[in-house]
N, C-alpha and C positions, 0 to 999 in steps of 0.2 A: 473454500480455501484450497482443497486438493486440486481443483482445476486450475487455479492461479499458479500453483506450484508446478503442475504438469506442463502448463503452457510456458511459463517463464524459465524454468531451470535449464532447458537446452538452448535457450536464446540469449541468456545473460552473458555478456562479454565486456570486459574492460576496454576493449578496442572501440566500442560504440555506446557509451553509457547514455547518450542523449536519444538514441534511436532504437536500440536493440529490444526494448520492452515497450515500444509505442507502435504497435501494429496499426498501420493506416486504416484498415477496415474496421478496427474497433474504436477509432478516435471518437470521443464524445462530441456531439454537435450542440454546443452550448447555446448557440443562437436559435436553434430549432426547439430545444427543450431545456429551459433553465432550471427545471426541477431536478435537484441532485439525485433523488431516489430513482427517478425514471432514467437518468443517465447511467446510474449504476446498474439498473436492470438490463439496459441495452448492452453494456459492456459484458456482463456476466452471460447473457444470452448468446451474444456473438461468440464469445470464447467457448461456451458449451457446444455450440454447433460446429465450431472449427475443430473441436476435439473428438467429435463423434467418430467412433470406430477405433480410436487409439486406446491402448490398454490403460487401465487405472493404475495408480500407484500400488505397488504390491511389495510385500504383503501389507495388509492394513496396519498402519502404525499408530502409536499413541505417544503422548507426551512430547518432549523435544524432538524425538525421532520424526514425528509427523511433519515437522517444519523443514526436513531435509537439509539441515545445517543453516537454514536462513532464520530470519527473525521477523516478527510482526511490528509494524510501526503504526502510529495513529497520527492523522493530520487533521487539524482544526481549521477548515477553510475560512471561517469568519474571523479568525485571529491573525491571518497573514498580513504582513506589511508589503509583500511583493517587492522586496528590495533586490532580489536576484543574487544575493551572496551565496546561498546554498546551491543555486544553479551553477555558479562559477566554481566553487570548490569541489563539487561532485562531477564536474565536466558534463552536466546536463542530466544526471539521474533525476534530480528535482528540476522542475522548470522555474522560470522567473517568479512564479507565484508560490513556490515551495510545494507544488503538487507532485507526488510521485507518479511514475509512469502508469498509464491506465491498464496496461496488461497485468500489473501486479495487484490491482484492486481486488479486495476480498469482499468488502461490504461497506455500505453507508449506514450509519446508525444515528439515532436521536437519543440524546441523554435526557434523563429526568430533569426538568427545569429547576427542581429544588436541590440538585446536587451541587457539589463544589468544583465541578470541572470548568475548564475555560469557556467552552462553547456548547451549545445544544447539539449541533450536528458535527459528526466526525467520520472520517474515512479510515478504514483499516486496510493496509497493504502488506504484501509479503515482500521482504527484501532477500534476494538470492545471496548465498554466501559470498560470492565474488565481490559484492558491493557493500558488505558490512562495514568495512573500514572507512570508505569514503562517505557513506551515509552517516556514520557516527560523527564524522568531522562536519558534515553538513548540518547536523543537529546542533553541534557545539557552537557554530558561528551564527545560528539562528536566534537573534536576540528576543523575539517574541515567543519563542518556544511553542510554535504552532505545529512542530513535528517532534515526536517523542517516540521512544520505544514503548510499545503497548504495555509491557510489564512495569514501566516506570510511571505510567499515567494513573490518574485517579478515576478513570471511566468505569462505568458499570460493566462494560464488556471486558475490561482488564480483569476485573474480579471474577467474571464468569469463565474466562478462558485461562485462568491461572494454571490449570492442569496442563495446558499445552506448552507453557513457557517455563514450567518449573523444572529444575535440574533432575 
């Protein structure tokens, strides 16, 4: 998560929501590797290598401070209708399939199949402070609710990361 924040925070701009957090070199190659977890590993590895030599977030933070004013969202890829509405209202922060920009991706997780969540696989992404309002509106117009604030979801990860999002 820290690397996603370090990479995205200085790049987030309302002037280019569709492109500022989609570094071409990190772009997932879906046709090459349809496995979501391999795609996530590639994104994280590419971002990690690009950040080599840059200073870590300092001082080490905890709780809400660790999110640097941003928030975590959860995206359920198997539940999207790909209607493009969230893409339109966020001016491209979400793509036409409701996917958040790949630079913001924190991790891909698989839920316990016995749980009451929407889907087994879900992606967690960090939303920079500058996009909080438009992302909230994008979630509001998303009828299938495949994008939610992590703390509002019923995922196991939401329960585990409660200390990061608690006031």
